[in-house]
N, CA, C and O atoms as a DFTB+ gen file, in Angstrom:
272 C
 N C O
     1  1      53.066      -0.038     -20.160
     2  2      52.233       0.966     -19.519
     3  2      52.369       2.282     -20.274
     4  3      53.471       2.696     -20.634
     5  1      51.244       2.926     -20.507
     6  2      51.248       4.189     -21.248
     7  2      51.783       5.321     -20.377
     8  3      51.597       5.341     -19.160
     9  1      52.445       6.250     -21.032
    10  2      52.904       7.442     -20.314
    11  2      51.705       8.284     -19.913
    12  3      50.630       8.169     -20.501
    13  1      51.892       9.125     -18.918
    14  2      50.824       9.989     -18.438
    15  2      50.275      10.821     -19.591
    16  3      51.025      11.416     -20.365
    17  1      48.947      10.848     -19.687
    18  2      48.299      11.642     -20.718
    19  2      48.085      10.910     -22.030
    20  3      47.475      11.454     -22.950
    21  1      48.573       9.694     -22.128
    22  2      48.381       8.933     -23.364
    23  2      47.357       7.836     -23.146
    24  3      47.236       7.317     -22.037
    25  1      46.625       7.476     -24.176
    26  2      45.695       6.361     -24.075
    27  2      46.412       5.072     -23.716
    28  3      47.626       4.963     -23.887
    29  1      45.667       4.098     -23.220
    30  2      46.247       2.878     -22.678
    31  2      46.869       1.955     -23.727
    32  3      47.654       1.078     -23.366
    33  1      46.548       2.120     -25.006
    34  2      47.133       1.218     -25.995
    35  2      48.621       1.521     -26.171
    36  3      49.125       2.505     -25.630
    37  1      49.316       0.679     -26.922
    38  2      50.768       0.754     -27.035
    39  2      51.317       2.092     -27.485
    40  3      50.665       2.850     -28.203
    41  1      52.543       2.360     -27.041
    42  2      53.211       3.616     -27.385
    43  2      53.323       3.784     -28.897
    44  3      53.080       4.872     -29.421
    45  1      53.685       2.724     -29.592
    46  2      53.876       2.810     -31.027
    47  2      52.618       3.225     -31.756
    48  3      52.670       4.013     -32.701
    49  1      51.488       2.697     -31.318
    50  2      50.217       3.052     -31.947
    51  2      49.925       4.539     -31.761
    52  3      49.571       5.228     -32.717
    53  1      50.073       5.029     -30.540
    54  2      49.789       6.433     -30.245
    55  2      50.779       7.333     -30.971
    56  3      50.393       8.329     -31.582
    57  1      52.050       6.978     -30.900
    58  2      53.093       7.781     -31.535
    59  2      52.916       7.856     -33.044
    60  3      53.322       8.832     -33.673
    61  1      52.314       6.828     -33.621
    62  2      52.130       6.787     -35.064
    63  2      50.934       7.573     -35.569
    64  3      50.761       7.728     -36.777
    65  1      50.116       8.065     -34.668
    66  2      48.921       8.802     -35.075
    67  2      49.248      10.265     -35.354
    68  3      50.125      10.857     -34.725
    69  1      48.529      10.822     -36.301
    70  2      48.659      12.257     -36.571
    71  2      47.946      13.031     -35.466
    72  3      47.203      12.452     -34.673
    73  1      48.173      14.324     -35.421
    74  2      47.508      15.179     -34.430
    75  2      45.988      15.053     -34.551
    76  3      45.287      14.955     -33.543
    77  1      45.491      15.055     -35.771
    78  2      44.051      14.950     -36.020
    79  2      43.514      13.601     -35.531
    80  3      42.436      13.537     -34.940
    81  1      44.261      12.534     -35.775
    82  2      43.840      11.206     -35.328
    83  2      43.851      11.104     -33.804
    84  3      42.958      10.496     -33.213
    85  1      44.857      11.696     -33.173
    86  2      44.901      11.706     -31.707
    87  2      43.698      12.444     -31.147
    88  3      43.089      11.995     -30.177
    89  1      43.355      13.563     -31.747
    90  2      42.180      14.314     -31.299
    91  2      40.918      13.477     -31.423
    92  3      40.051      13.521     -30.551
    93  1      40.815      12.723     -32.495
    94  2      39.628      11.887     -32.685
    95  2      39.547      10.804     -31.616
    96  3      38.473      10.553     -31.068
    97  1      40.685      10.154     -31.312
    98  2      40.719       9.127     -30.269
    99  2      40.305       9.733     -28.929
   100  3      39.500       9.147     -28.206
   101  1      40.845      10.889     -28.599
   102  2      40.505      11.544     -27.337
   103  2      39.030      11.940     -27.291
   104  3      38.379      11.809     -26.255
   105  1      38.513      12.422     -28.408
   106  2      37.105      12.791     -28.509
   107  2      36.217      11.569     -28.249
   108  3      35.259      11.645     -27.479
   109  1      36.536      10.460     -28.885
   110  2      35.758       9.229     -28.712
   111  2      35.792       8.756     -27.261
   112  3      34.774       8.317     -26.727
   113  1      36.956       8.843     -26.625
   114  2      37.086       8.430     -25.224
   115  2      36.261       9.327     -24.310
   116  3      35.633       8.842     -23.369
   117  1      36.257      10.623     -24.577
   118  2      35.471      11.551     -23.773
   119  2      33.980      11.289     -23.947
   120  3      33.226      11.344     -22.975
   121  1      33.547      11.005     -25.169
   122  2      32.131      10.694     -25.401
   123  2      31.734       9.417     -24.666
   124  3      30.651       9.345     -24.085
   125  1      32.601       8.418     -24.689
   126  2      32.322       7.162     -23.983
   127  2      32.190       7.410     -22.482
   128  3      31.337       6.813     -21.825
   129  1      33.017       8.275     -21.947
   130  2      32.949       8.608     -20.531
   131  2      31.647       9.338     -20.210
   132  3      31.003       9.050     -19.201
   133  1      31.263      10.273     -21.058
   134  2      29.981      10.959     -20.867
   135  2      28.818       9.972     -20.913
   136  3      27.892      10.061     -20.108
   137  1      28.868       9.028     -21.861
   138  2      27.824       8.002     -21.963
   139  2      27.730       7.197     -20.666
   140  3      26.635       6.917     -20.179
   141  1      28.882       6.832     -20.117
   142  2      28.924       6.059     -18.880
   143  2      28.347       6.866     -17.710
   144  3      27.567       6.342     -16.915
   145  1      28.732       8.135     -17.610
   146  2      28.200       8.993     -16.549
   147  2      26.685       9.082     -16.626
   148  3      26.000       9.009     -15.605
   149  1      26.161       9.239     -17.835
   150  2      24.712       9.325     -18.008
   151  2      24.053       7.998     -17.631
   152  3      23.049       7.978     -16.920
   153  1      24.615       6.910     -18.105
   154  2      24.075       5.576     -17.824
   155  2      24.020       5.296     -16.323
   156  3      23.061       4.696     -15.837
   157  1      25.037       5.724     -15.594
   158  2      25.117       5.456     -14.151
   159  2      24.368       6.490     -13.315
   160  3      24.297       6.372     -12.091
   161  1      23.809       7.505     -13.979
   162  2      23.051       8.518     -13.265
   163  2      23.914       9.565     -12.572
   164  3      23.438      10.289     -11.698
   165  1      25.179       9.643     -12.964
   166  2      26.086      10.606     -12.354
   167  2      25.854      12.019     -12.884
   168  3      26.211      13.001     -12.234
   169  1      25.257      12.111     -14.064
   170  2      24.911      13.407     -14.652
   171  2      23.498      13.317     -15.216
   172  3      23.001      12.230     -15.510
   173  1      22.865      14.468     -15.362
   174  2      21.519      14.507     -15.940
   175  2      21.612      14.532     -17.468
   176  3      22.684      14.747     -18.034
   177  1      20.489      14.311     -18.111
   178  2      20.446      14.379     -19.571
   179  2      20.869      15.779     -20.046
   180  3      21.586      15.912     -21.038
   181  1      20.422      16.807     -19.336
   182  2      20.801      18.173     -19.691
   183  2      22.306      18.406     -19.582
   184  3      22.905      19.039     -20.451
   185  1      22.912      17.891     -18.512
   186  2      24.364      18.017     -18.356
   187  2      25.087      17.262     -19.468
   188  3      26.087      17.734     -20.009
   189  1      24.567      16.091     -19.796
   190  2      25.151      15.279     -20.859
   191  2      25.123      16.035     -22.186
   192  3      26.136      16.131     -22.879
   193  1      23.955      16.568     -22.528
   194  2      23.811      17.278     -23.801
   195  2      24.717      18.508     -23.870
   196  3      25.336      18.768     -24.902
   197  1      24.794      19.261     -22.777
   198  2      25.651      20.439     -22.761
   199  2      27.116      20.046     -22.886
   200  3      27.861      20.660     -23.650
   201  1      27.537      19.022     -22.140
   202  2      28.932      18.587     -22.193
   203  2      29.289      18.056     -23.574
   204  3      30.374      18.323     -24.091
   205  1      28.370      17.302     -24.167
   206  2      28.614      16.774     -25.510
   207  2      28.737      17.919     -26.527
   208  3      29.619      17.908     -27.385
   209  1      27.851      18.890     -26.416
   210  2      27.899      20.043     -27.310
   211  2      29.212      20.807     -27.138
   212  3      29.879      21.135     -28.120
   213  1      29.577      21.085     -25.890
   214  2      30.802      21.837     -25.618
   215  2      32.037      21.086     -26.106
   216  3      32.951      21.687     -26.671
   217  1      32.062      19.774     -25.889
   218  2      33.189      18.959     -26.344
   219  2      33.296      19.004     -27.871
   220  3      34.389      19.145     -28.420
   221  1      32.171      18.885     -28.539
   222  2      32.166      18.905     -29.997
   223  2      32.636      20.263     -30.513
   224  3      33.390      20.338     -31.483
   225  1      32.191      21.325     -29.865
   226  2      32.641      22.662     -30.263
   227  2      34.147      22.816     -30.065
   228  3      34.833      23.392     -30.910
   229  1      34.649      22.310     -28.967
   230  2      36.073      22.450     -28.664
   231  2      36.939      21.595     -29.583
   232  3      37.979      22.046     -30.062
   233  1      36.507      20.366     -29.825
   234  2      37.316      19.435     -30.612
   235  2      37.149      19.652     -32.106
   236  3      37.995      19.227     -32.893
   237  1      36.075      20.304     -32.501
   238  2      35.859      20.567     -33.918
   239  2      34.858      19.627     -34.531
   240  3      34.662      18.505     -34.064
   241  1      34.243      20.087     -35.558
   242  2      33.205      19.310     -36.251
   243  2      33.746      18.062     -36.932
   244  3      33.000      17.102     -37.128
   245  1      35.014      18.051     -37.295
   246  2      35.560      16.900     -38.008
   247  2      35.467      15.622     -37.179
   248  3      35.263      14.542     -37.735
   249  1      35.611      15.727     -35.865
   250  2      35.485      14.546     -35.010
   251  2      34.067      14.004     -35.050
   252  3      33.864      12.792     -35.119
   253  1      33.093      14.890     -35.007
   254  2      31.703      14.481     -35.018
   255  2      31.329      13.835     -36.343
   256  3      30.624      12.825     -36.359
   257  1      31.787      14.397     -37.447
   258  2      31.452      13.865     -38.760
   259  2      31.973      12.458     -38.941
   260  3      31.297      11.641     -39.566
   261  1      33.139      12.140     -38.424
   262  2      33.708      10.813     -38.559
   263  2      32.973       9.775     -37.714
   264  3      32.961       8.593     -38.058
   265  1      32.359      10.207     -36.610
   266  2      31.713       9.271     -35.697
   267  2      30.412       8.730     -36.267
   268  3      30.019       7.616     -35.923
   269  1      29.742       9.465     -37.112
   270  2      28.422       9.065     -37.620
   271  2      28.480       7.864     -38.487
   272  3      27.449       7.413     -38.985
């Protein structure tokens, strides 16, 4: 079981990631959650776009560039 605040995969995998890699994993997980919220109708397209923009601004452009 993962410690609080860590992704569900094994401790060794998470512990072995650099700070930048951890940020990328967290960014991807947040985007997936936003996608799910939009798909289920929990948020509007406008809320989705704003949240995605804000997340990208906060996490940095490097996360976005790697996702493409």
